[in-house]
N, C-alpha and C positions, 0 to 999 in steps of 0.2 A: 216404919217408913211413912212419910207423908205422901198421900196419894198423888199430889201434884208432881212428886219426884219419882213416880213409878211408871213402869210400862209393863208390857207382857212380851215374853219370848218363849221359844221352844227349847227344851233341853231333853236330850236322850239320857235318862238317868241310869238305865241299864239296858242290856240287849232286849229288844222287843217292847220297851216302855219309854214313850216320849210324852213329856208333860208340857202343857201350855200354861206357864206360870208367871206370877208377878216377879219383877226384878227392878233394881234401882236404875233410874234413867242415867245413861252414860253422858259424859261431857267430853267434848273433843280436846285432845292435847295438841301439841305442836305439830303442824303439818297435817292435821286431821279435820274432818268435817263431821257434823252430826247429820245423819241421813234419816229422814222419815220414809220408811219402806212402803212403797206403793204396791209392789207385787214382787214375788220371787219364784223362779221356776226350779223344779227339781233337777238335780244331776243324778239320774237313776243309779249309776254304779256307786257313787258316793253314798247316796241315801240308803240303798239296800245293804251295802257293806257295813256302814256304821250302825244302822239300826239292828243288824243281825250280829254285831260283835265280831265282825271279820275284818282283818286289816285290808285297807284299800290297796296298799303297795307292799311288796315283799319286804319283810323286816320291819314294817311299821309297828310301833308300840303305842298303845293308848289305854287309858283307864276310864272307868265310869264312876260318877256321872261325867259324860262327855262335855267338852267346852260348850257353854251356853250359846244358842243360836247356830251352832255348827250341825251339819256341814253345809249350811246354806250359803251360796255365793253368787248365784245368777240373779241379780237384783236390779230394780229400777226404782227411783224415788226422788224426793225433793230435799235439797239441802235446807236445814232449818237453823243451823248454827255453824259458825266458822271458828276454827282454832287459830292460834297464833301461827304466823309464818305462811298462811295460805293466801295467795294473791290472785289465783286464776279462777276462783269461784266466789259466788256471793249467795247469801240466803235467798231462797226462792228459785235457784237454778234447778232444773230437772236434769238428772244424770243417770248413767248406767255404769255398772261395775264392769271393767274390762279385765281385771286381774284379781284373783282370789287373794285376800289378805293373809292367808296362812291359817293353819289349824289351831294355833295357840292364842287366839284372841276371839272375842265374841263374833259369831257369824251373823248372817243376814236373816235367819229365821226369827224375826223379831219385828216389833213395831218401830223401833229406832236402833240404829247401830252407828258407832263411830268408825270411820274408814279413812285411811290415808288418802289425801286428795290426789296423789299421783296414781291411784288405782281407779280413777273415775274419768269418764269422758262425758262432756256435755252433749245433750240431745238437742240439736239445733232446730228441729221441726217437730210438730205434734205427731206423736206415734202412740198407738195403743200399747198397753203394757206387754201383750203377747208378741208384739212386733219387735221388741227391743230387749226384753229382760234377759234373753240368752246370749247377749253380746259376748260374754266371757267365753262361752263355748265356741262361738264363731271365731273369736281370736285364736283359740287353741287349734282349731282346724286350719285356720289361715297360716299358722306356723308351718304345718306340714306342706301346704301348697307353696309357701315361700322356699322351703327346702327343695321341693321338686322343681320349682322354677329355676333354681341355680344350675340344675343339670338338664334343663330343657325337657322336663319330664311330663309336661301337661299339654302345651299348645300343639295341636295337630296329632295328638296321641289318642290311641284307643285305650281308655282308662276304665278300669274296673274298681268297684267299691264293695267290699264285703262287710255286711252289717249295716242295715238300714234303720238303725235307731236314730236318736237326735244328731249325733256327729255324722253318721253316714248320709243323712238327708241334707245336711249342710254341705257335705263334700260333693254330693251330686250337683248342687246348684253352683258351687265354686268351680267345679270342673267345667261346667257349661260356660260360666262367665269368663274363665281364663283360657278358653279356646280349644278344649279337647274335641277331637273330631267325632268321637263316639263315647258315650257315657253308659256304662253297664253296671247296674245294681244287682247285688246278690244277697238274698235273705230268705230264710225258710217261711216267713209269714207272708201270705198272699196280700194282705191289706197293706203291709209296708212296701211291698213291691209296687202295688198300685199307686200309692202316694208318691213313691220315687219317680214313677213314670209321669205323674202330673207335675212334678217339680223339675222335670228336665231330662230324666234318664231316657235314653233311646230304647233300652231294654232293661227289664228287671225280672229276675226269676229266682227260684230256689236253687241251692247249690247242687242238687241232684238232677237238674234239668238235663235231659238226654241230648239236647241239641247244642250243648256248650262244650266245645272241644277241650279235651284234657291234654293239650300240647302247649309247649312254651311259646307258640306264636299266636295264641288266642287273644292275648292282651299285650300292649306295649308297656304300660305302667299300671300299678294297682295300689290301692290304699286299704289296709285292714283297720277297721274301727273297733274290733272285738277284743283284740289281745289274745285270742284263743289259738293254741297250737294248730288245731285242725283247720281253722280258717286261714291262717297264715300259710300253712303248707299247701292248702288248696290253691291259693293264689300263686305260690311259688311254682307250682306245676303247670301254670297257665300263663305266666308272664315272662316276656322276653327280656325286659330291661331292668326294672326296679319295682320292688314291693316296699312301700313305706308303711311302717307299723305305727299307727296312731294310738290304738288301744293299749291299755296297760299290760305289758308282757309279764306273765307270771310263770311261764314254762319255757323250757329249752326247745328250740325248733331245729329240725334236721336240715343241714346244708350239705349236699353231696355232690358227686361228680356231675350229675345232670344239671346242676345249677352253676357249677364252676366254669364250664365252658361257655364262651360267648359274651362274657362281660356282665353277667347278671349281678345285681347288688341288692342287699337288704339295707333299708334306711331306717335308722332309729329316730326317736322323737327329738325335737329341738328345744328351744328355750322360749318361754313366754316373753313377749315384748310389746311395748306400746304401739310401735309401728304396725304390727299385725292387728292390734285392736282397732286402730284408725282405719286400716284397709277394710276390715270387716264391717265397720260402721258405714263406710262409704258405699259398700255394696248394698247394705240395707237401705240407705238413703236414695240410691240409684234405682231401687226396685229390682236389683239383680239377685238379692238374697232375701227370701221370705222366711222369717222365723215363726210367724203365727201358726202355720200348719203343724208345727211340732207340738203345739199345746192342744191337748185333747180333752182336758177338763180344767175347770176353775173350782177351787175349794177354799174355805177359810182355813187358816193355819191351825186352828184348834182341831181340825179334822185330818191332821197330818197322817196318822196311822191308816186312815181309810184311803188316802191318796197313794201311799206307798204300797198298799196291798194291790191296788190297780196296776201299778208298775210291775209288781211281782208276778201277777197273772198275765202280763203282756196285754192288758186291756187298756193301756194308756201309753203314750210315747213320752210326754212330759205333763206334769201337773203344774198349773200356775196357782200358787198359793197367795192369798190376800190376808194380811194381818187383821185380825178381828179383835173386838173388845174382850 
C-alpha cells in the first residue's frame, strides 16, 4: 500500500485483543461521504460485549476478526469527500452520526470512515466533541420518550429511571425537558446518583434505599436502561402506569396478577428514526441536554483496551477516543 492511500483503524481480532493497525483509505460510494473522524465515544455495552466475545443481542452471530472499526458508532467529524448522489452536504461540513450504519461495514473507530449521508446531521454551531459525539445515543433515548409521549407518559408524571449510565443520564435530562413533575434516578453507584442530581434528577438513590416505597403508586411512569430482569421487575413493583424497557432485554420478566389490574403496561423499544435524531440535536443546541458530563476520560484510540478496562471497572461512564497517528 502506498502510504498516502492508507489510514489507521481499530480492529478486534479476537476476544480480548484489539489492534490499532494500518488499512487502505476508503472511498465514498453512491450516497456516501468520507468522514475524517474527530472523536468517537464508547457505547459501553457494545464495546464490552464485542471485546469479550459475547453477543450484544440474543441470537446474534459474529466471527473474529470482527469488522474493522466496529463497534464504533458515536462519532463526530468533518466531511472530506463526497460520493455521487449526495446533495445535502459538502466537503468541510462538520457532522455527527445520528444512526449506526450497521455491523457489517467499517465502523467509526478509525481515522476515516465512509458513511451514508442519510445517517448524518450537520452541526450548525461550534460544539466541543464531548458535547455532540453521543448524538446517536441521545437519538435512541429520544425514541423511548416519543413512545411515552404518545400515551401521555411524561408530562406531569412522576418518572423513575433505573440505571444511571450514559442512557440513564440522558433520560434524566429529557424527562426534565419534557415536563415530568418529578424525576427519580436509581443506581447502586453513589457517584452516578450524584451526577444525575446535578443533571436534573429531583432524587437519586440506590435501589435498596429504605425510604422508597415498594408499592405500585411510588411512580407513574418508569424507564429501565439496563435490560436486566431484576431492574425491570423492581420498577414494575413500584410503577402505576407504564415501564418502558430501553435496555437490551435478554431475560424473561414476570408479569403477574399484581400488574394485570389497573391498566399497567410494559413498553418495548421502538425504531430508530431521523426525527428523533433531530429532536435530540435541538435539545443539545437549546442547552436542555448536556452530553459532555457523560465523558469522563479522553484517550487516543491506540489506547482502546485501557479505556474499555475503565468501563469494565465502572471507573468511567464514557471514554472519548481521538484517532491518533
